[in-house]
N, C-alpha and C positions, 0 to 999 in steps of 0.2 A: 504494500500500500504506500503510495507516494504521500508524503507529508512534509511540513516545514515546521519543526519545533521552534526554531529561533523566531520565525515570523509570528507564531502563535503567542509566544511569551512577550514579544515586543508589543503586541496589540492588547494584551490583557494584564500583564504584570508590571508593576512599577520598576523602571530602570534602576539599577543599583542593587537590586535584590538577587540578581543572577548574573552570571558571566557567560557570554557567548563563546563557544569553542568551535571555531570553524576549521582550524588546523590543530593548533596547540595553544594552551593557556596555562599560565602559572597562577595557582590559587594559594592563598595564605590562610592557614588555620592558626589563630592566636588564642591561647588559653593562658591562665595565670601562671602555669609552670612550664610552658613550652611554646615555641613558634615553629611551624613546619611549613615549608613551601613545597607544593606538589605540582609537577608539570603533567597535565592531562593532554591526551591526543584524541581527536575525533576521527572515527573511521569514515563517516559519511559527510563531514563538513557541516553538520547540523546539530552539534552538541550543546547542551546547557549544563552548567554547574551552579549549584547554590548551596547555601547553608540554611537549614531550617530555622536555626536560632535567629537569623536576620529577618525572616518572615515573622517570627513571633514578636521580635522587638518592634517591628514596624506596625504590626496589628494593634499593639497597645491595648489589648482587651484582657490580658491575663492579670490576675491579682495574686497577692501573696508576696512572700519574702523574695522570690526570684521572678518577679513579674516581668522584667524585661526579656529574659531569656529562659524562663521556666515553663511551667505548664505541661509537665509530663516528659518522659524520656524521648530522646531523639538521637540521631547520628550526627557526626560532625560535618559530613560533606555528602552531597548527592550529585551524581553525574549521569545525565541522560544522553545516550548515544546509540545510534544504529539499532534501535529496538530493545536495548538493554538498559536496565537501571543498575548503576553501580552505587552501592551504599558503603561509605567509609566511616569507620570509627577509629579514633586515635586513642591509644591507651599507654600511659606511662606506668610500667609495671615491673615487679620483681620476677614475675613468671611470664616472660614474653612469648612463650610457645603456647599459652593457654588462650582459648577464644573467649576472653572475658567481656567483650563488647557485643555479644550476640543479642542481648536484650535491647540495647540502644538501636542496633541495626534493624531489628524487626519492628520495634515500636515506631521508629522513624518512618516506616512505610505508611503508617496511618496519616502522618503529616504530608508525605509525598502524594498520597492519593488525593488529599484535600487540595493541594496546590495544582496537581494535574487536572482535577475536576474543573478548576477555574480556567486554567490556561488551554487545555485541550479536551473539549467535551467528550471525544471518543478515545480517550487515552488508552483504554484497555485494548483497542485495536492496534495501537502504535507500539506499545511496550509489552513484550511477552516473555522476556528473560530478566533474571536478576542475579547479581553477584554480591555476596556479602564479603567485605574486605576489612580486616582489622589491621591497623598499622601499629605495631608494638615498639615503643621506645623503652629501652632498658633503663631502670632507675639507677643502676650502678654505672660508674664510669668504667669503660672498657679500656684495659691497657693493651689488649691484643689488637694489632692493626690488621684488618682484613682487606683484601684487594677490592671487594665490592662494598658499597655502602649499605646494601640491604640484600636480603634473600627472601624467596617465597617459601612458605611452609604450608603445605596442603592440609586442610582439615575436612572432616566429613561434611560440614555444613558451611564451608566458606574457605577463605584463605587468609593467612597472616602474612603481612609484609613485615619482616623482622629487621629492624635497623641494627647494624653492627655496633653502634655506639650511640650514647645519648647526646653527643655533640653534633650529630648530623642534623643539618637544618634544611636540606633540600633533597628531594627525591624525584627522579625522572621516570615516569611510568609509560614510556613509549611502547614497550612490548607487553603491557599488562593484558590487554584485550586478547591478543593472540595466545598468550600463555594460558589465560583462564579457559579459553575455548578448547585448547589442546588437552588440558587436564580435566575437562568436563566439570568445571566449577562454576559455569554459568548455568543456572537452573531455570526450568520452566516456571513462569510466574502465574500463580493462581490468585487472581484479584479478590476472590470471595473470602480469603483468609484475613483480609485487612478491613 
């Protein structure tokens, strides 16, 4: 099915809440204890990346202690590209090989469904695959120098991008889509579960 995700977002979503990814785009995730720059690549030239937290902050209808970015669990970054939804969660952890962010990744899909319902009325026809990706930042400083800045660790329900050190500030995900599809970690998406 031919569609234009970027055009749909431009018509319905306030600019500044998402980034167009026509070829590649660097996205910055800032939290209180880390900052990570991620370079994403679009397969079809029609990719969109966004942070659910930015939508929550802009909506300004959530109450409570964390009203600007609170209101339930969500993931750190969503990337829509070529019929696939890539959900990213960054975790700074002592156990970097554990899929600790699964709850945020799956809960984030409820927010993604809401956003897509606004931007793309027939979103379930466009997006039929999902990939859950946790980026693990080790809490301890690594004294071992590894030739690669990160490696992929396959899990039953997703993938972990394991950074070799907590001082790494940038990762380039040029081969991520190809790798996920080869390893069969892009799953069929059942919209009814969200």
